[in-house]
MARLUM-212368 format. One record per residue (C-alpha): residue number from 1; residue in one letter; y negated, x, z negated. Coordinates in steps of 0.25 Angstrom, whole numbers. Layout:
(rec NUM,'A',(Y,X,Z))
...
***
This chain:
(rec 1,'M',(97,107,31))
(rec 2,'S',(91,95,36))
(rec 3,'Q',(77,89,32))
(rec 4,'P',(78,74,26))
(rec 5,'P',(72,64,35))
(rec 6,'A',(57,61,31))
(rec 7,'L',(53,48,27))
(rec 8,'V',(40,42,25))
(rec 9,'F',(38,33,12))
(rec 10,'L',(24,24,15))
(rec 11,'D',(17,16,6))
(rec 12,'F',(8,7,14))
(rec 13,'D',(-4,10,4))
(rec 14,'G',(-16,13,13))
(rec 15,'T',(-9,25,17))
(rec 16,'I',(-3,21,28))
(rec 17,'A',(-8,7,31))
(rec 18,'T',(-22,3,33))
(rec 19,'S',(-23,-5,21))
(rec 20,'D',(-18,-1,6))
(rec 21,'T',(-6,-12,7))
(rec 22,'G',(-5,-13,-9))
(rec 23,'T',(-20,-16,-9))
(rec 24,'V',(-19,-27,3))
(rec 25,'I',(-7,-35,-6))
(rec 26,'I',(-13,-32,-18))
(rec 27,'D',(-25,-39,-14))
(rec 28,'S',(-20,-50,-9))
(rec 29,'C',(-14,-53,-22))
(rec 30,'M',(-24,-49,-32))
(rec 31,'G',(-36,-51,-23))
(rec 32,'R',(-44,-38,-18))
(rec 33,'D',(-57,-40,-29))
(rec 34,'V',(-46,-39,-40))
(rec 35,'R',(-40,-27,-34))
(rec 36,'K',(-53,-19,-32))
(rec 37,'A',(-57,-22,-45))
(rec 38,'L',(-44,-16,-51))
(rec 39,'D',(-47,-4,-41))
(rec 40,'K',(-61,-3,-47))
(rec 41,'K',(-55,-4,-62))
(rec 42,'I',(-46,9,-57))
(rec 43,'L',(-59,18,-52))
(rec 44,'D',(-68,14,-65))
(rec 45,'G',(-55,19,-75))
(rec 46,'Q',(-55,6,-80))
(rec 47,'M',(-38,3,-76))
(rec 48,'S',(-29,12,-72))
(rec 49,'F',(-23,13,-58))
(rec 50,'R',(-11,10,-62))
(rec 51,'D',(-14,-3,-70))
(rec 52,'A',(-23,-8,-58))
(rec 53,'V',(-13,-6,-49))
(rec 54,'E',(-2,-13,-58))
(rec 55,'L',(-12,-26,-59))
(rec 56,'M',(-12,-25,-43))
(rec 57,'W',(1,-25,-40))
(rec 58,'A',(4,-35,-51))
(rec 59,'A',(-3,-44,-44))
(rec 60,'V',(5,-44,-31))
(rec 61,'T',(14,-57,-30))
(rec 62,'L',(18,-54,-15))
(rec 63,'S',(32,-55,-11))
(rec 64,'W',(36,-41,-4))
(rec 65,'E',(35,-48,8))
(rec 66,'D',(22,-56,6))
(rec 67,'A',(17,-42,3))
(rec 68,'M',(23,-37,15))
(rec 69,'A',(16,-48,25))
(rec 70,'L',(3,-44,17))
(rec 71,'V',(4,-32,24))
(rec 72,'A',(10,-31,35))
(rec 73,'D',(-1,-31,44))
(rec 74,'I',(-8,-19,38))
(rec 75,'P',(-6,-8,48))
(rec 76,'L',(-3,4,47))
(rec 77,'D',(-12,17,48))
(rec 78,'P',(-13,21,61))
(rec 79,'K',(-13,36,57))
(rec 80,'Y',(-3,32,52))
(rec 81,'A',(5,25,62))
(rec 82,'A',(3,35,72))
(rec 83,'I',(11,45,62))
(rec 84,'L',(22,37,62))
(rec 85,'V',(22,36,77))
(rec 86,'E',(20,52,78))
(rec 87,'R',(30,56,67))
(rec 88,'P',(40,44,66))
(rec 89,'L',(46,45,51))
(rec 90,'P',(55,35,46))
(rec 91,'S',(47,30,34))
(rec 92,'T',(48,18,22))
(rec 93,'R',(37,10,17))
(rec 94,'G',(36,7,3))
***
């Protein structure tokens, strides 16, 4: 029995990129100070993570194309890029 091919799903939230792309998109729409205030409410127990994140993403009014253009120049983490060179795998961005 052969092994199925390995697929790697990437989420670009700061895991493999040098910046959290979601934060970059949210900050461009609601402003960094507003997002940071919501982060503080989460940490202080004044708001649930889910409620705060819903507010953050609700503020995003960019088209998909505009959002992708905003994050297009954020580089991959060099350590992750090195892994791709050593072990090339099919991957999907999400």
